[in-house]
C-alpha positions in Angstrom: -2.1 65.1 -9.4 -4.2 63.8 -6.5 -7.6 65.3 -5.5 -8.9 65.3 -1.9 -11.5 62.6 -1.5 -10.8 61.1 -4.9 -8.1 60.5 -7.5 -7.2 60.9 -11.1 -7.2 58.2 -13.8 -4.7 59.0 -16.7 -7.2 57.5 -19.2 -10.5 58.9 -18.0 -9.6 62.0 -15.8 -10.9 62.9 -12.4 -12.2 60.0 -10.3 -14.6 61.5 -7.6 -15.1 58.3 -5.8 -13.3 57.1 -2.7 -10.2 54.9 -2.9 -10.9 51.2 -3.5 -11.2 49.1 -0.3 -8.2 47.1 0.8 -8.6 43.4 0.4 -6.1 41.2 2.1 -4.4 38.6 0.0 -4.6 35.1 1.4 -1.3 34.0 2.7 0.2 37.6 2.8 1.0 39.0 6.3 -1.1 41.9 7.5 0.7 45.3 7.8 1.5 46.6 11.2 -1.3 48.3 13.1 -0.4 52.0 13.3 -3.9 53.2 13.7 -6.1 55.3 11.3 -4.6 58.4 9.6 -5.4 61.8 10.9 -8.7 63.2 9.6 -8.4 64.8 6.3 -5.2 63.0 5.2 -4.9 60.7 2.2 -2.4 58.2 0.9 0.2 59.4 -1.5 1.4 55.9 -2.6 -1.0 53.1 -3.5 -0.9 49.9 -1.4 2.1 47.9 -2.3 0.0 44.8 -3.0 -2.1 46.7 -5.5 0.1 49.2 -7.3 -1.8 51.5 -9.7 0.4 53.1 -12.3 0.0 56.9 -12.6 -1.5 57.5 -9.2 0.5 59.8 -6.9 4.2 60.0 -6.5 6.0 56.7 -5.9 8.5 58.1 -3.5 8.0 61.6 -2.1 11.2 63.5 -1.4 12.9 62.3 1.8 11.1 58.9 1.9 13.5 56.0 2.6 13.9 53.5 -0.3 12.8 49.9 0.3 15.3 47.1 0.7 15.7 44.6 -2.2 12.6 42.4 -2.4 10.7 44.6 0.1 7.4 46.3 -0.9 7.4 50.1 -1.3 6.6 52.0 1.9 3.2 53.4 3.0 3.1 57.0 4.1 0.5 59.4 5.5 0.8 63.2 5.4 1.9 64.2 8.8 3.0 60.7 9.7 6.1 58.5 9.5 6.7 56.0 6.7 6.6 52.3 7.4 7.6 49.3 5.4 5.0 46.6 5.2 6.2 43.0 5.6 6.9 41.2 2.3 4.6 38.3 1.6 6.2 34.9 2.4 7.7 33.0 -0.6 5.4 30.7 -2.4 5.9 27.0 -1.5 3.9 24.5 -3.5 2.1 21.9 -1.5 3.4 18.3 -1.8 1.0 16.0 -3.6 -0.3 13.1 -1.6 1.7 9.9 -2.0 0.2 7.3 -4.5 -1.7 4.5 -2.9 -0.9 0.8 -3.5 -3.2 -0.5 -6.2 -4.1 2.8 -7.8 -3.4 3.6 -11.4 -0.3 5.8 -10.7 2.8 5.3 -8.6 6.3 6.6 -8.1 9.4 4.8 -9.4 12.8 4.7 -7.6 13.8 8.1 -9.2 10.6 9.7 -7.9 9.0 9.9 -11.3 5.3 9.1 -11.8 4.4 6.0 -13.8 1.3 4.0 -14.5 0.9 1.1 -12.1 -0.4 -2.1 -13.6 -1.8 -4.7 -11.2 -4.9 -6.6 -10.5 -4.6 -5.9 -6.8 -6.9 -3.5 -5.0 -9.1 -3.0 -8.0 -6.6 -1.1 -10.1 -7.1 -1.1 -13.8 -4.9 -2.5 -16.5 -4.3 -0.2 -19.5 -3.1 -0.9 -23.0 0.7 -1.3 -23.1 3.2 -1.1 -25.9 4.5 -4.3 -27.5 7.3 -5.9 -25.4 10.9 -6.0 -26.7 11.5 -9.7 -27.4 15.1 -11.0 -27.5 15.2 -14.0 -29.9 17.9 -15.4 -27.7 15.8 -15.2 -24.6 12.1 -15.4 -25.5 11.3 -16.8 -22.0 11.9 -13.4 -20.6 8.3 -12.5 -21.5 5.1 -14.2 -20.3 2.7 -14.5 -23.3 -0.9 -14.8 -22.1 -3.9 -16.4 -23.7 -4.7 -13.4 -25.8 -1.2 -13.3 -27.3 -0.2 -10.2 -25.3 2.8 -9.9 -22.8 2.1 -10.4 -19.1 -0.8 -12.0 -17.3 -4.4 -11.3 -18.3 -6.2 -8.3 -16.8 -7.0 -9.0 -13.1 -4.5 -11.9 -12.9 -1.3 -12.2 -10.9 1.5 -14.7 -11.4 2.1 -17.6 -9.0 5.8 -18.0 -8.6 7.3 -21.5 -7.9 9.2 -21.8 -4.6 12.4 -23.4 -6.1 14.6 -21.8 -8.7 18.1 -22.3 -10.2 20.4 -19.4 -10.8 21.4 -19.7 -14.5 23.8 -17.5 -16.4 24.0 -18.1 -20.2 27.3 -16.9 -21.8 26.7 -15.1 -25.1 30.1 -15.3 -26.7 30.2 -16.4 -30.3 32.8 -19.2 -29.7 32.7 -21.8 -26.9 34.1 -20.1 -23.8 36.6 -23.0 -23.1 38.2 -22.2 -26.5 38.9 -18.5 -25.6 42.5 -17.6 -24.9 42.8 -15.5 -21.6 43.8 -12.0 -22.4 42.5 -12.0 -25.9 38.9 -11.1 -25.1 37.0 -8.6 -23.0 34.0 -9.2 -20.8 31.6 -11.9 -22.0 28.0 -10.8 -22.5 25.4 -12.9 -20.8 21.8 -13.5 -19.8 21.0 -14.1 -16.1 17.8 -15.8 -15.1 16.0 -17.5 -12.2 14.7 -20.7 -13.7 11.9 -22.7 -12.0 13.0 -26.1 -10.7 10.3 -28.0 -12.7 11.4 -26.7 -16.2 12.7 -29.5 -18.4 15.8 -29.3 -20.5 13.7 -29.2 -23.7 11.8 -26.2 -22.3 15.1 -24.6 -21.2 16.6 -24.8 -24.7 13.5 -23.3 -26.3 13.3 -20.6 -23.6 16.8 -19.5 -24.3 16.2 -19.4 -28.1 17.5 -22.8 -29.2 14.5 -23.7 -31.4 16.1 -25.2 -34.5 13.7 -27.7 -36.2 16.7 -30.1 -36.3 16.7 -31.0 -32.7 20.3 -32.4 -32.7 21.6 -28.8 -33.3 19.9 -27.5 -30.2 22.4 -28.1 -27.4 24.0 -26.7 -24.3 27.2 -27.1 -22.4 27.4 -26.6 -18.6 30.6 -24.5 -18.1 32.6 -23.5 -15.1 35.2 -20.8 -14.6 38.7 -22.0 -13.9 40.1 -18.6 -13.0 42.4 -16.2 -14.8 39.9 -15.9 -17.7 39.8 -19.6 -18.5 36.7 -21.8 -18.8 36.0 -25.5 -18.8 32.9 -27.6 -19.4 31.5 -30.7 -17.7 28.0 -31.5 -19.2 26.8 -31.6 -22.7 23.1 -32.1 -23.8 21.6 -32.2 -27.3 18.0 -31.7 -28.3 17.6 -35.2 -29.8 18.5 -36.9 -26.5 15.0 -37.7 -25.3 16.1 -38.9 -21.9 18.1 -35.7 -21.1 15.4 -33.5 -22.6 12.9 -34.9 -20.1 15.1 -34.1 -17.1 14.1 -31.1 -15.0 16.2 -28.4 -13.5 15.7 -30.2 -10.2 16.9 -33.5 -11.7 20.1 -31.8 -12.8 20.8 -30.8 -9.2 20.9 -27.1 -10.0 18.6 -26.2 -7.1 20.6 -28.1 -4.4 22.2 -25.8 -1.9 25.9 -25.9 -1.4 27.3 -24.3 1.8 23.8 -22.8 2.4 23.3 -21.2 -1.0 22.1 -22.3 -4.5 25.1 -22.3 -6.8 25.2 -20.4 -10.1 25.0 -22.6 -13.2 26.8 -21.3 -16.3 25.6 -22.5 -19.7 26.7 -22.0 -23.3 23.9 -22.6 -25.8 24.0 -23.2 -29.5 21.3 -24.0 -32.2 23.6 -24.4 -35.2 
């Protein structure tokens, strides 16, 4: 039961003190101002934001029930019940966007990742070993310490001219394949700097046989309908050809305003 000027605690009995002061929760709306209760009255239901089990009757007879999601009503003896406004739903604050050069950034899917760069004073952290494809070791830059990528604090200076090279990865020479008897041909696609020599090209695409004559490439071209042909053949023991650069091969010359794609088939056996 309730006692005038106090309350009853189910564990410790009569509480002669006054009710606890109301403290407004930050972000919750204030209840409507209906004025103070008449002298000598007391609350029969605890404040909805601070429910105290065991104190008073939750809903005296005749009191309207709250709507779903609405706090229980407040009621004074001799007065009309009112329903306090429900607190607004919690909306978490958006984190500030990562700044260029900091240690963290967002990828295209909106996921946070560690940003590695020497720009703007950002740090470089230990990274896992790179996945090296023996058929394409040039895909990784190996620095002076034996690690992948540039040294901490360094950026890479890209050449201005590149060839567009696609290396066909079929087991048999593509010009020997019969149209309709094979599926899509796997390949490597790379932008190759214009000053790379043919010897460097072969090694960068995995043709590193100690017997230089076995390292070779064929320049291929599609004939349509799944058929291929070839027009240039170079072997690793041809010192003249191995000294030629990508630019010397004409692979960076624009045709009809664009750099053409060069198709290669490479072998080291």
